ROMI-56217 format. One record per residue (C-alpha): residue number from 1; y, z, x. Coordinates in Angstrom, 3 decimals, padded with zeros to 6 digits. Each point is the difference from the previous one (the first is absolute). Example, Ala and Ser with C-alpha at 12.3 -4.5 7.8 and 13.67 -1.06 7.14 Angstrom:
+-----+----------+----------+----------+
! num !    north !       up !     east !
+-----+----------+----------+----------+
!   1 ! -004.500 !  007.800 !  012.300 !
!   2 !  003.440 ! -000.660 !  001.370 !
+-----+----------+----------+----------+
***
This chain:
+-----+----------+----------+----------+
! num !    north !       up !     east !
+-----+----------+----------+----------+
!   1 !  016.561 ! -010.507 ! -070.152 !
!   2 !  001.094 ! -001.505 !  003.294 !
!   3 ! -001.351 !  001.867 !  003.054 !
!   4 !  002.486 !  000.821 !  002.738 !
!   5 ! -000.419 ! -000.255 !  003.732 !
!   6 ! -002.479 !  002.513 !  001.447 !
!   7 !  001.452 !  003.010 !  001.778 !
!   8 !  003.541 ! -000.412 ! -001.261 !
!   9 !  001.902 !  001.322 ! -002.989 !
!  10 !  002.888 ! -001.834 ! -001.570 !
!  11 !  002.790 !  002.035 ! -001.531 !
!  12 !  002.552 ! -001.510 ! -002.374 !
!  13 !  003.628 !  000.039 !  001.104 !
!  14 !  003.155 ! -001.483 ! -001.570 !
!  15 !  001.051 ! -003.387 !  001.352 !
!  16 !  003.364 ! -001.712 ! -000.113 !
!  17 !  002.626 !  000.380 ! -002.703 !
!  18 ! -001.369 ! -001.793 ! -003.064 !
!  19 !  000.396 !  000.121 ! -003.792 !
!  20 ! -002.778 !  002.644 !  000.000 !
!  21 !  001.717 !  002.292 !  002.517 !
!  22 !  001.903 !  002.203 ! -002.547 !
!  23 ! -003.291 !  001.007 ! -001.650 !
!  24 ! -001.877 !  000.564 !  003.284 !
!  25 !  002.692 !  001.880 !  001.922 !
!  26 ! -000.987 !  003.437 ! -001.299 !
!  27 ! -003.745 ! -000.235 !  000.674 !
!  28 ! -001.354 !  002.418 !  002.685 !
!  29 ! -002.148 ! -002.591 !  001.786 !
!  30 ! -001.523 !  002.547 !  002.379 !
!  31 ! -001.850 !  001.504 ! -002.987 !
!  32 ! -001.436 ! -003.331 ! -001.176 !
!  33 ! -003.670 ! -000.732 !  000.863 !
!  34 ! -000.886 ! -003.005 !  002.177 !
!  35 ! -000.700 ! -003.446 ! -001.406 !
!  36 ! -002.326 ! -002.889 !  000.864 !
!  37 !  001.438 ! -003.338 !  001.101 !
!  38 ! -001.386 ! -003.526 ! -000.314 !
!  39 ! -000.376 ! -002.377 !  002.918 !
!  40 !  002.934 ! -002.271 ! -000.920 !
!  41 !  003.507 !  001.438 ! -000.328 !
!  42 !  002.093 ! -001.054 ! -003.023 !
!  43 !  003.169 ! -002.053 !  000.277 !
!  44 !  003.244 !  000.246 ! -001.935 !
!  45 !  003.761 ! -000.047 !  000.218 !
!  46 !  000.074 !  003.748 !  000.555 !
!  47 ! -002.393 !  002.831 !  000.829 !
!  48 !  000.317 !  003.182 ! -002.044 !
!  49 ! -002.950 !  001.898 !  001.463 !
!  50 ! -001.775 ! -000.145 !  003.366 !
!  51 ! -003.065 !  001.756 !  001.394 !
!  52 !  000.172 !  001.759 !  003.349 !
!  53 ! -003.199 !  000.511 !  002.025 !
!  54 ! -000.769 !  003.518 !  001.196 !
!  55 ! -002.098 ! -001.153 !  002.974 !
!  56 !  001.046 ! -003.366 !  001.265 !
!  57 !  003.575 !  000.166 ! -001.236 !
!  58 !  001.855 ! -002.970 ! -001.396 !
!  59 !  000.818 ! -000.795 ! -003.602 !
!  60 ! -001.221 ! -002.487 ! -002.567 !
!  61 !  001.597 ! -001.152 ! -003.211 !
!  62 ! -001.493 !  001.480 ! -003.170 !
!  63 !  002.398 ! -000.817 ! -002.868 !
!  64 !  002.053 ! -003.178 !  000.172 !
!  65 !  001.981 ! -001.885 ! -002.600 !
!  66 !  002.538 ! -002.666 ! -000.693 !
!  67 !  001.883 ! -001.953 ! -002.625 !
!  68 ! -000.458 ! -003.768 ! -000.156 !
!  69 !  001.189 ! -002.301 ! -002.766 !
!  70 !  000.754 !  002.909 ! -002.319 !
!  71 ! -003.541 !  001.381 !  000.332 !
!  72 ! -000.583 !  003.394 !  001.627 !
!  73 ! -003.175 !  000.620 !  001.956 !
!  74 ! -001.393 !  003.110 !  001.715 !
!  75 ! -003.151 !  000.106 !  002.155 !
!  76 ! -001.808 !  003.303 !  000.646 !
!  77 ! -002.437 ! -000.573 !  002.875 !
!  78 ! -001.796 !  003.344 !  000.135 !
!  79 ! -002.708 !  001.978 ! -001.727 !
!  80 ! -000.810 !  003.672 ! -000.176 !
!  81 !  003.175 !  000.926 ! -001.873 !
!  82 ! -002.216 !  001.680 ! -002.560 !
!  83 ! -000.085 !  002.905 !  002.455 !
!  84 !  003.723 !  000.512 ! -000.567 !
!  85 ! -000.408 !  000.424 ! -003.722 !
!  86 ! -003.209 !  002.052 !  000.283 !
!  87 !  001.517 !  002.530 !  002.407 !
!  88 !  002.991 !  000.765 ! -002.238 !
!  89 !  003.208 !  001.668 !  001.098 !
!  90 !  002.177 ! -001.963 !  002.427 !
!  91 ! -002.677 ! -002.676 !  000.436 !
!  92 ! -000.073 ! -000.682 ! -003.730 !
!  93 !  003.807 ! -000.130 ! -000.052 !
!  94 ! -000.174 ! -002.692 !  002.670 !
!  95 ! -002.554 ! -001.961 ! -002.035 !
!  96 !  002.136 !  000.167 ! -003.160 !
!  97 !  003.189 ! -000.847 !  001.900 !
!  98 ! -001.523 ! -003.066 !  001.685 !
!  99 ! -001.609 ! -001.569 ! -003.047 !
! 100 !  002.856 !  000.990 ! -002.274 !
! 101 !  002.472 ! -001.724 !  002.320 !
! 102 ! -002.191 ! -003.118 !  000.180 !
! 103 ! -000.282 ! -000.246 ! -003.780 !
! 104 !  003.718 !  000.660 ! -000.537 !
! 105 !  001.102 ! -002.626 !  002.491 !
! 106 ! -002.458 ! -002.738 ! -000.976 !
! 107 !  000.609 !  000.362 ! -003.742 !
! 108 !  003.772 !  000.515 !  000.000 !
! 109 !  002.126 ! -002.982 ! -000.894 !
! 110 !  002.810 ! -001.077 !  002.328 !
! 111 !  003.569 !  000.303 ! -001.212 !
! 112 !  001.410 ! -002.758 ! -002.174 !
! 113 !  002.203 ! -002.389 !  001.979 !
! 114 !  002.027 ! -001.015 ! -003.060 !
! 115 !  003.397 !  001.668 ! -000.276 !
! 116 ! -000.346 !  000.718 ! -003.732 !
! 117 ! -002.479 ! -000.497 ! -002.822 !
! 118 !  000.081 !  000.056 ! -003.804 !
! 119 ! -000.837 !  003.500 ! -001.216 !
! 120 ! -002.153 ! -001.584 ! -002.738 !
! 121 ! -001.750 ! -003.354 ! -000.275 !
! 122 !  001.382 ! -000.544 ! -003.511 !
! 123 !  003.236 !  000.676 ! -001.888 !
! 124 !  001.597 ! -000.665 ! -003.388 !
! 125 !  002.799 ! -002.452 ! -000.642 !
! 126 !  003.238 !  001.915 ! -000.459 !
! 127 ! -001.108 !  002.890 !  002.225 !
! 128 !  001.364 !  000.581 !  003.475 !
! 129 ! -002.481 ! -000.646 !  002.816 !
! 130 ! -001.186 !  002.848 !  002.211 !
! 131 ! -000.397 ! -000.560 !  003.753 !
! 132 ! -001.412 !  002.158 !  002.766 !
! 133 !  000.804 ! -000.372 !  003.662 !
! 134 ! -002.701 !  000.270 !  002.656 !
! 135 !  002.254 !  000.138 !  003.050 !
! 136 !  003.098 !  001.883 !  001.124 !
! 137 !  002.669 ! -002.557 ! -000.952 !
! 138 !  002.440 !  001.171 ! -002.666 !
! 139 !  001.187 ! -003.570 ! -000.733 !
! 140 ! -002.720 ! -002.562 ! -000.664 !
! 141 !  000.682 ! -003.634 ! -000.827 !
! 142 ! -002.451 ! -002.611 ! -001.226 !
! 143 ! -000.536 ! -002.751 ! -002.563 !
! 144 ! -001.508 ! -000.342 ! -003.463 !
! 145 ! -001.813 ! -003.180 ! -001.062 !
! 146 ! -001.121 ! -000.817 ! -003.544 !
! 147 ! -002.885 ! -002.244 ! -001.110 !
! 148 !  002.227 ! -003.097 !  000.095 !
! 149 !  000.849 !  000.610 !  003.662 !
! 150 !  003.614 !  001.071 ! -000.591 !
! 151 !  001.132 !  002.676 !  002.438 !
! 152 !  002.678 !  002.644 ! -000.151 !
! 153 !  001.174 !  002.604 !  002.469 !
! 154 ! -001.035 !  003.636 ! -000.348 !
! 155 !  001.738 !  002.935 !  001.680 !
! 156 ! -001.310 !  003.559 ! -000.268 !
! 157 !  001.861 !  003.157 !  001.027 !
! 158 ! -001.977 !  003.192 !  000.634 !
! 159 !  002.048 !  003.186 !  000.019 !
! 160 ! -000.753 !  002.366 !  002.879 !
! 161 ! -003.633 !  001.086 !  000.081 !
! 162 ! -000.662 ! -001.379 ! -003.476 !
! 163 ! -002.769 ! -002.597 !  000.148 !
! 164 !  000.624 ! -001.454 ! -003.472 !
! 165 !  002.586 ! -002.509 ! -001.195 !
! 166 !  000.625 ! -002.191 ! -003.046 !
! 167 !  001.178 ! -003.544 ! -000.656 !
! 168 !  001.198 ! -001.843 ! -003.157 !
! 169 ! -002.556 ! -001.199 ! -002.598 !
! 170 ! -001.703 ! -003.392 !  000.275 !
! 171 ! -001.199 ! -002.576 ! -002.518 !
! 172 ! -003.692 !  000.050 ! -001.038 !
! 173 ! -002.354 ! -001.812 !  002.356 !
! 174 ! -001.662 !  000.276 !  003.397 !
! 175 !  002.321 !  000.806 !  002.908 !
! 176 ! -000.474 !  000.055 !  003.757 !
! 177 !  002.184 !  002.128 !  002.239 !
! 178 !  000.329 ! -000.605 !  003.735 !
! 179 !  001.302 !  002.573 !  002.467 !
! 180 ! -000.132 !  000.329 !  003.735 !
! 181 ! -003.680 !  000.391 !  000.830 !
! 182 ! -001.581 ! -001.746 ! -002.988 !
! 183 !  000.064 ! -000.646 ! -003.733 !
! 184 ! -001.388 !  001.461 ! -003.228 !
! 185 ! -000.479 ! -001.221 ! -003.567 !
! 186 !  000.561 !  001.725 ! -003.331 !
! 187 !  000.184 ! -000.926 ! -003.676 !
! 188 !  002.787 !  000.596 ! -002.509 !
! 189 ! -001.455 !  000.289 ! -003.502 !
! 190 !  001.645 ! -000.495 ! -003.396 !
! 191 !  002.386 !  002.721 ! -001.256 !
! 192 ! -001.595 !  003.043 ! -001.558 !
! 193 !  001.712 ! -000.580 ! -003.363 !
! 194 ! -001.909 ! -003.286 ! -000.393 !
! 195 ! -003.381 !  001.672 !  000.189 !
! 196 ! -001.809 !  000.565 ! -003.326 !
! 197 ! -000.128 !  003.617 ! -001.050 !
! 198 ! -002.417 !  001.824 ! -002.265 !
! 199 !  001.451 !  001.038 ! -003.360 !
! 200 !  000.201 !  003.735 ! -000.587 !
! 201 ! -000.366 !  001.202 ! -003.628 !
! 202 !  001.910 !  003.140 ! -000.878 !
! 203 !  000.625 !  001.881 ! -003.283 !
! 204 ! -002.011 ! -002.402 ! -002.139 !
! 205 ! -000.091 !  000.543 ! -003.810 !
! 206 ! -002.928 ! -001.350 ! -002.053 !
! 207 !  000.376 ! -000.474 ! -003.774 !
! 208 ! -002.483 !  001.706 ! -002.322 !
! 209 ! -001.936 !  003.222 !  000.127 !
! 210 ! -001.045 !  001.392 !  003.294 !
! 211 ! -003.643 ! -000.660 !  000.819 !
! 212 ! -002.240 !  002.984 ! -000.723 !
! 213 ! -002.629 !  001.529 !  002.190 !
! 214 ! -003.364 ! -001.748 ! -000.464 !
! 215 ! -002.732 !  002.204 ! -001.520 !
! 216 ! -002.543 !  001.578 !  002.262 !
! 217 ! -003.338 ! -001.856 !  000.236 !
! 218 ! -002.994 !  001.262 ! -002.052 !
! 219 ! -001.871 !  001.227 !  003.050 !
! 220 !  002.717 !  002.576 !  000.633 !
! 221 ! -000.831 !  001.936 ! -003.271 !
! 222 ! -002.810 !  002.586 ! -000.015 !
! 223 ! -001.077 ! -000.731 ! -003.545 !
! 224 ! -000.911 ! -003.590 !  000.970 !
! 225 ! -002.994 !  001.528 !  001.844 !
! 226 ! -000.726 !  002.808 ! -002.523 !
! 227 ! -000.435 ! -002.279 ! -003.054 !
! 228 ! -002.830 ! -002.147 !  001.473 !
! 229 ! -001.733 !  003.160 !  001.231 !
! 230 !  000.167 !  001.659 ! -003.466 !
! 231 ! -001.290 ! -003.172 ! -001.701 !
! 232 ! -002.961 ! -000.154 !  002.396 !
! 233 ! -000.876 !  003.673 ! -000.557 !
! 234 !  000.366 ! -000.313 ! -003.804 !
! 235 ! -002.299 ! -003.009 ! -000.111 !
! 236 ! -002.637 !  001.926 !  001.968 !
! 237 !  000.193 !  003.029 ! -002.357 !
! 238 ! -000.363 ! -002.209 ! -003.123 !
! 239 ! -003.034 ! -001.741 !  001.456 !
! 240 ! -001.688 !  003.354 !  000.716 !
! 241 !  000.606 !  001.316 ! -003.519 !
! 242 ! -001.421 ! -003.135 ! -001.574 !
! 243 ! -003.197 !  000.365 !  002.004 !
! 244 !  000.666 ! -002.782 !  002.465 !
! 245 ! -000.765 !  000.465 !  003.619 !
+-----+----------+----------+----------+
***
């Protein structure tokens, strides 16, 4: 909890146009409770949210962000946003919109700069190779290089809005393809017909009589329990008649 300045309330307001703006544009900021600001204001390439003072006027940055070296960073320099979620309604919508936009932008991956990529990282010798374009070009040219360093030209034609294309098969081995924007590697494995397969036995005939059903075990017959009980009772009766106790 960061206490704000005494006698003044700070209300959140949208800042400049930023990657978070589409998610924050529909928030009714007049219905959002005030927030508490720290002493130092955050710094960034852009400011998505500012705080406007109700007494002294002026604005201060609250949510800033930027992208440097492929790493996205967002700084939220405020506390008291728990009031937004606790109040519910429009205030809770603002809370969910702000943090949802922050998570979406910081965790999303930027678009691939390579013009095309292999659809799979492996293929079989004798099978045509599948490619997928990442840009808008319908004609993409590049090179293929095998493990020995030999290169060959590669030209892909994508029809209309179709994002998939194919090229002729390649020999087994590790290949590297280079297009405008970068390169990618994939492996061509041995043909499928060279792989060992499991034998399947069908309609097998065995000479001799068919095996019979094994007899049931002794414990499954009732008389296996009755005979010992009768012998025990008979022995007791004979002992009584002969005068034995």
